[in-house]
C-alpha positions in Angstrom: 111.9 89.8 73.4 109.3 87.6 75.2 110.7 85.3 77.9 107.4 83.4 77.8 104.6 83.5 75.3 101.5 81.3 75.9 99.0 80.7 73.1 95.5 79.3 73.6 96.7 76.9 76.4 94.1 74.4 77.6 94.4 71.7 80.3 91.7 69.2 81.2 91.6 66.8 84.1 88.8 64.5 82.9 85.7 66.7 83.0 87.4 69.5 84.8 88.9 72.3 82.7 91.8 73.8 84.6 92.9 76.1 81.8 90.6 77.4 79.1 92.4 78.9 76.2 94.9 81.1 78.1 97.1 83.5 76.0 99.6 86.1 77.2 103.3 87.0 77.0 106.0 87.9 79.6 108.4 90.6 78.5 112.1 90.3 79.4 113.1 92.1 82.6 109.7 92.2 84.2 108.2 90.9 87.5 105.2 89.2 86.0 102.5 88.2 88.5 100.0 85.4 87.7 97.2 86.3 90.0 94.1 84.3 91.0 92.3 82.6 93.8 93.0 79.0 94.7 91.8 76.8 91.9 92.2 79.4 89.2 94.8 77.4 87.3 98.0 79.1 88.3 100.0 76.1 89.4 98.8 74.1 86.4 100.0 76.8 84.1 103.5 76.8 85.7 103.6 73.0 85.7 103.0 73.0 81.9 105.7 75.7 81.3 108.3 73.6 83.2 107.2 70.4 81.4 105.9 68.8 84.5 102.4 68.6 82.9 101.4 68.3 79.3 98.7 70.6 77.9 95.6 69.3 76.4 95.9 71.8 73.6 97.6 75.1 72.8 101.3 75.9 72.8 104.0 78.1 74.5 107.5 79.4 73.7 110.4 80.2 75.9 112.8 82.9 74.8 110.9 83.2 71.5 111.7 79.6 70.6 110.3 76.1 71.0 111.0 75.0 74.5 113.6 72.4 75.2 116.1 71.4 77.9 118.6 74.1 76.8 116.1 76.9 77.4 114.7 75.4 80.6 118.2 75.4 82.1 118.1 79.2 81.9 115.2 79.1 84.4 115.3 78.6 88.2 112.0 77.2 89.6 110.3 77.1 92.9 107.1 75.2 92.4 106.2 73.8 95.8 107.0 73.9 99.5 110.8 73.7 100.1 111.9 70.1 100.1 115.4 69.7 101.7 117.0 67.2 104.0 116.1 68.4 107.5 119.1 66.9 109.2 121.6 68.6 106.8 122.9 72.2 106.8 122.0 74.8 104.2 125.4 74.4 102.7 125.1 70.6 102.3 121.6 70.9 100.9 122.7 73.4 98.3 125.7 71.1 97.4 123.2 68.3 96.7 121.0 70.6 94.7 123.9 71.7 92.6 125.0 68.1 92.0 121.5 67.2 90.9 121.3 70.2 88.5 124.9 69.6 87.3 125.6 73.2 87.7 126.0 76.0 90.3 128.3 74.5 93.0 130.6 77.5 92.7 127.6 79.7 93.2 126.8 78.5 96.7 128.6 81.3 98.7 127.1 83.9 96.3 123.5 82.7 96.6 123.7 82.2 100.4 124.9 85.8 100.7 122.1 87.0 98.3 119.4 85.5 100.5 121.1 86.6 103.7 121.8 83.1 105.0 125.6 83.0 105.1 125.8 83.2 108.9 123.4 80.3 109.1 124.9 78.2 106.3 126.1 75.5 108.8 122.8 75.3 110.7 120.5 72.3 110.1 117.5 72.9 107.9 115.2 71.7 110.7 116.3 74.8 112.8 115.2 77.3 110.1 112.1 79.4 110.3 109.6 79.1 107.4 110.8 82.4 106.0 114.5 81.1 106.0 113.3 77.9 104.4 111.7 79.9 101.6 114.8 82.0 101.1 117.0 78.8 100.9 114.6 77.4 98.3 115.1 80.6 96.3 118.9 80.3 96.8 118.6 76.8 95.2 116.7 78.4 92.3 119.6 80.8 91.8 122.3 78.2 91.4 123.9 78.5 88.0 122.7 82.2 87.8 119.6 81.6 85.6 118.2 84.7 84.0 114.6 83.8 84.8 112.9 82.7 88.0 109.5 81.0 88.3 108.1 81.2 91.8 104.8 79.5 92.9 103.3 81.2 95.9 106.7 82.2 97.4 105.2 83.9 100.4 102.6 81.3 101.2 102.2 80.7 104.9 104.7 83.3 106.0 104.2 85.9 108.7 104.5 89.6 107.9 108.2 89.7 108.6 108.8 86.7 106.3 106.6 88.2 103.6 108.6 91.5 103.7 111.9 89.5 103.4 110.8 87.7 100.3 109.3 90.8 98.8 112.6 92.7 99.3 114.5 89.7 97.8 112.3 89.7 94.7 112.8 93.4 94.2 116.6 93.0 94.6 116.7 90.2 92.0 114.6 92.3 89.6 117.1 95.2 90.0 119.8 92.8 89.0 118.1 92.1 85.7 116.3 88.9 86.5 112.9 88.2 84.9 110.6 86.8 87.6 107.3 85.0 87.0 105.4 84.7 90.3 102.1 83.0 90.9 100.2 84.3 93.9 96.7 84.7 95.4 97.9 87.6 97.6 96.6 90.8 96.0 98.8 93.0 98.1 102.0 91.2 97.2 101.3 91.4 93.4 100.6 95.1 93.7 103.8 95.8 95.6 106.4 93.8 93.6 105.0 93.1 90.1 105.4 95.3 87.0 103.0 93.2 84.9 100.1 90.8 85.8 97.8 88.2 84.3 94.6 87.5 86.2 93.0 84.1 86.1 89.5 83.0 87.1 88.5 79.4 87.0 91.0 78.7 84.2 90.0 81.8 82.2 92.3 84.7 81.6 90.3 87.9 82.5 93.1 90.5 82.1 96.8 90.8 81.3 99.3 93.6 80.9 101.1 96.4 82.8 100.0 96.5 86.4 99.4 100.3 86.3 97.1 99.8 83.2 95.3 96.7 84.4 94.8 97.7 88.1 94.5 101.4 88.1 92.1 102.7 85.5 90.7 105.6 87.6 91.9 108.3 89.9 89.9 108.7 93.0 90.0 112.0 94.9 88.6 112.0 98.4 87.5 115.3 99.9 85.8 116.3 103.2 84.8 119.5 105.0 83.0 120.5 108.2 79.8 121.4 106.2 79.3 118.4 104.0 76.0 119.6 102.6 77.7 122.8 101.2 80.6 120.7 99.9 78.2 118.4 98.1 76.5 121.3 96.4 79.8 122.7 95.3 81.2 119.5 93.7 78.2 119.2 91.4 79.4 122.3 89.6 82.9 121.0 89.1 84.1 119.7 85.8 86.0 116.6 84.7 84.9 113.9 87.0 83.0 110.9 85.7 81.2 110.0 88.9 80.5 111.2 92.5 79.9 109.0 95.6 78.7 110.5 98.8 79.8 108.7 102.0 79.4 109.5 105.7 82.1 112.2 106.0 83.8 111.9 102.6 82.9 112.6 99.0 84.7 110.6 96.4 85.3 112.1 92.9 86.2 109.7 90.1 88.3 110.8 87.2 89.9 109.1 84.1 93.4 107.9 85.0 95.9 110.8 85.2 93.4 113.6 84.9 92.7 114.5 88.6 94.1 117.9 89.6 93.9 118.1 93.4 95.3 121.6 93.4 92.4 122.9 91.2 89.9 121.0 93.3 91.2 122.6 96.5 91.2 126.0 94.9 87.7 125.6 93.5 86.3 124.7 97.0 88.2 127.5 98.7 87.0 130.1 96.2 83.4 128.8 96.8 83.7 129.3 100.5 84.5 125.8 101.7 87.8 124.9 103.4 88.7 121.2 103.0 89.8 119.3 106.0 90.4 116.2 103.9 92.0 115.9 100.4 93.6 112.7 99.1 94.3 111.3 95.7 94.0 107.6 95.4 94.1 104.9 92.7 91.5 102.3 92.4 92.9 99.6 94.7 94.1 96.2 93.4 91.5 94.5 95.5 88.6 96.6 94.0 89.8 96.0 90.5 90.5 92.3 91.1 87.0 91.7 92.4 85.5 93.8 89.6 87.3 91.6 87.0 86.6 88.2 88.7 83.0 88.9 89.7 
């Protein structure tokens, strides 16, 4: 079942095309990252899904059905910077949020515990760090126990500790069975928490699918030895690699995904009279693949 399916979605602001025929689907139970630099159309896309914006053309379904308020009530959203009453406590702010949503008041102790704010529930919002404010916003999204969360840049502006806290929370929610749709421009965050990804560039969809398929299409084996000239001569006789790159003190061997055998490489070099002092299997990084797709 698809939680969300988008079909040829377009959005124009006058002469500016924010979305240009975007199509993809979000499977149930995934952490789906919508990745792209600022101005790529991520927030516009989420605004359309939550009926804040109207598309110029195209369509989308929620839970394999035409979207309406019933289906949207199954979704918790975080689409902007947390907006709470600064002079009220976390508890009072969540009570107001639950009243506005007409659901979730009984959930307040549970969601505060989930985001690790129970001990600070009576503290004023103004005394919270930015990371705590983000966690409270996610707690508000969780009122009523929605099965889907939509998060727009949930780690934006956070320090490394705050980013790690939000990352761990997203992983925890995923383990509980939530489907999470997360827009971000942070490549590292998408790589670490998402199972699936859609990459946008200036309103165009350039790739979508499983993170491991989209972002890791090559194995890279790095090798090094004291005598690099002898090592370079040896690797030319090796089989299976698609490309070789010689760097200062490292040689990179490129293989089709899943085919690199580091044990055989080590054995071949040793039998040829070269002892490796460096041997590492790597995947093509998210950053390298991202720039390859968007440039």
